[in-house]
C-alpha positions as CSV (number, residue, x, y, z in Angstrom):
1,M,-13.8,-9.1,15.0
2,R,-14.0,-8.4,11.4
3,N,-16.9,-6.2,10.0
4,K,-17.7,-7.7,6.4
5,K,-20.5,-5.0,6.0
6,Y,-18.0,-2.3,6.2
7,E,-15.3,-4.1,4.7
8,A,-17.8,-4.4,1.6
9,E,-19.0,-0.4,2.0
10,A,-14.8,0.9,2.0
11,L,-13.9,-1.5,-1.0
12,E,-16.7,0.5,-2.7
13,A,-15.0,4.1,-1.5
14,I,-12.0,2.5,-2.4
15,G,-12.9,2.1,-6.2
16,V,-14.6,5.6,-6.1
17,E,-11.4,7.2,-4.7
18,A,-9.3,5.5,-7.8
19,K,-11.9,6.6,-9.8
20,A,-12.3,3.2,-11.1
21,D,-15.2,1.4,-12.9
22,T,-18.0,-1.1,-11.5
23,A,-16.4,-4.1,-12.7
24,T,-13.1,-3.3,-11.9
25,T,-13.7,-2.3,-8.1
26,K,-15.8,-5.6,-8.6
27,A,-13.0,-7.6,-9.1
28,Y,-10.8,-5.9,-6.9
29,A,-13.0,-6.1,-4.0
30,H,-13.5,-9.9,-4.8
31,Q,-9.9,-10.2,-4.6
32,V,-9.2,-8.4,-1.5
33,E,-11.9,-10.0,0.5
34,K,-9.8,-13.5,-0.8
35,R,-6.8,-12.1,0.8
36,L,-8.8,-10.8,3.9
37,E,-10.1,-14.3,4.4
38,H,-6.9,-16.2,4.0
39,G,-5.5,-14.1,6.5
40,A,-8.2,-14.6,9.0
41,E,-7.4,-18.1,8.7
42,Q,-3.5,-17.7,9.0
43,Y,-4.1,-15.0,12.1
44,G,-7.9,-15.1,13.2
45,D,-10.1,-12.6,11.9
46,D,-8.9,-10.1,15.5
47,A,-5.1,-9.9,14.2
48,W,-5.8,-6.1,13.5
49,F,-7.4,-5.3,16.7
50,R,-4.6,-7.0,18.6
51,K,-1.8,-5.7,17.0
52,G,-3.6,-1.7,17.4
53,V,-3.5,0.9,14.5
54,D,-0.2,2.2,14.5
55,R,1.2,-1.2,14.3
56,C,-1.4,-2.1,11.3
57,A,-0.6,1.3,9.4
58,A,3.4,0.7,10.0
59,E,2.7,-2.4,8.0
60,V,0.6,-0.3,4.8
61,A,3.6,1.7,5.0
62,D,5.8,-1.4,4.5
63,E,3.8,-2.5,2.0
64,G,4.1,0.6,0.0
65,T,7.6,0.1,-0.3
66,D,7.5,-3.8,-0.8
67,L,5.0,-2.6,-3.9
68,S,8.0,-0.4,-5.3
69,G,10.8,-3.1,-4.6
70,W,8.9,-5.7,-6.4
71,V,8.3,-3.3,-9.5
72,L,12.2,-2.5,-9.2
73,G,12.7,-6.2,-9.8
74,T,10.1,-7.0,-12.0
75,L,11.6,-4.2,-14.5
76,Q,15.1,-5.6,-14.5
77,V,13.6,-8.8,-15.4
78,L,11.4,-6.8,-18.3
79,N,14.9,-5.3,-19.3
80,K,16.3,-9.0,-19.9
81,D,13.5,-10.1,-21.7
82,E,13.5,-7.3,-24.0
83,Q,17.2,-7.3,-24.7
84,N,16.8,-10.8,-25.6
85,G,13.9,-10.2,-28.0
86,K,11.3,-12.0,-25.6
87,I,9.1,-9.2,-26.5
88,G,8.9,-5.9,-28.6
89,R,10.0,-2.6,-27.4
90,D,6.8,-0.6,-27.5
91,E,5.0,-4.0,-25.0
92,A,8.5,-3.4,-23.5
93,H,7.7,0.4,-23.0
94,T,4.0,-0.1,-22.4
95,C,4.7,-2.6,-19.8
96,R,7.7,0.1,-17.6
97,F,5.1,2.7,-17.7
98,M,2.5,0.7,-15.9
99,L,4.8,-0.7,-13.5
100,M,6.5,2.6,-12.6
101,R,2.8,3.8,-11.8
102,A,2.4,0.7,-9.9
103,A,5.5,2.2,-8.0
104,A,4.2,5.8,-7.8
105,F,1.1,4.6,-6.0
106,G,3.9,2.5,-3.3
107,L,5.8,5.8,-2.8
108,Q,1.8,7.1,-2.8
109,A,0.5,4.7,0.0
110,W,3.9,5.0,2.1
111,V,3.5,8.6,2.5
112,A,-0.2,8.5,3.3
113,A,0.2,5.5,5.9
114,E,3.2,7.4,7.4
115,M,0.8,10.2,7.8
116,A,-2.1,8.6,9.3
117,R,0.6,6.9,11.7
118,D,1.6,10.4,12.8
119,V,-2.2,11.5,12.9
120,Y,-3.1,8.7,15.4
121,R,-0.4,9.4,17.3
122,D,-0.9,12.9,17.9
123,A,-4.4,12.0,18.3
124,T,-3.6,9.4,21.0
125,G,-0.7,11.5,22.6
126,E,2.1,9.2,21.6
127,E,5.4,9.8,20.1
128,N,5.0,11.1,17.1
129,L,8.2,10.4,14.9
130,H,7.5,12.9,12.4
131,Q,5.9,15.9,14.1
132,P,5.3,18.6,14.8
133,R,8.0,19.6,12.5
134,G,8.0,23.1,14.1
135,T,9.4,21.7,17.3
136,R,11.8,19.1,16.0
137,P,12.3,20.3,12.2
138,R,13.5,16.9,10.2
139,P,12.3,15.8,6.6
140,F,10.2,14.0,5.9
141,S,12.2,11.4,4.3
142,D,14.1,10.5,7.5
143,P,14.2,6.7,8.4
144,D,11.6,5.7,11.0
145,P,13.7,4.1,13.7
146,D,11.4,1.4,14.2
């Protein structure tokens, strides 16, 4: 079952890692908590435990690519709005910069989640799709077959 104290401590640590101020961290934590509550209502408090670490980490990796996909779509809408004069050039540039930054975090999330899966698989003796590179050399960017 979910441990809300652990979640609160982890969210605080996430804020520290992101170098976010206290107010931003609290606002973000509130949004995450709402999502967790929604997920618990939809799937139950034990959904993560039923899926296991590897499948949950794969979901994290998927969310990273989803984030970048949403950014690509949003950038195209922004370009159209800029061309139609709905938003000025300077504001569009700032939006574009911030959205590209969000997409970069999606890439980082994908890489980190895939690396976490590798570590977990190594530790549990499960087949590792990316490691060890010394015995199965493949670039990290090869698509994951599952």
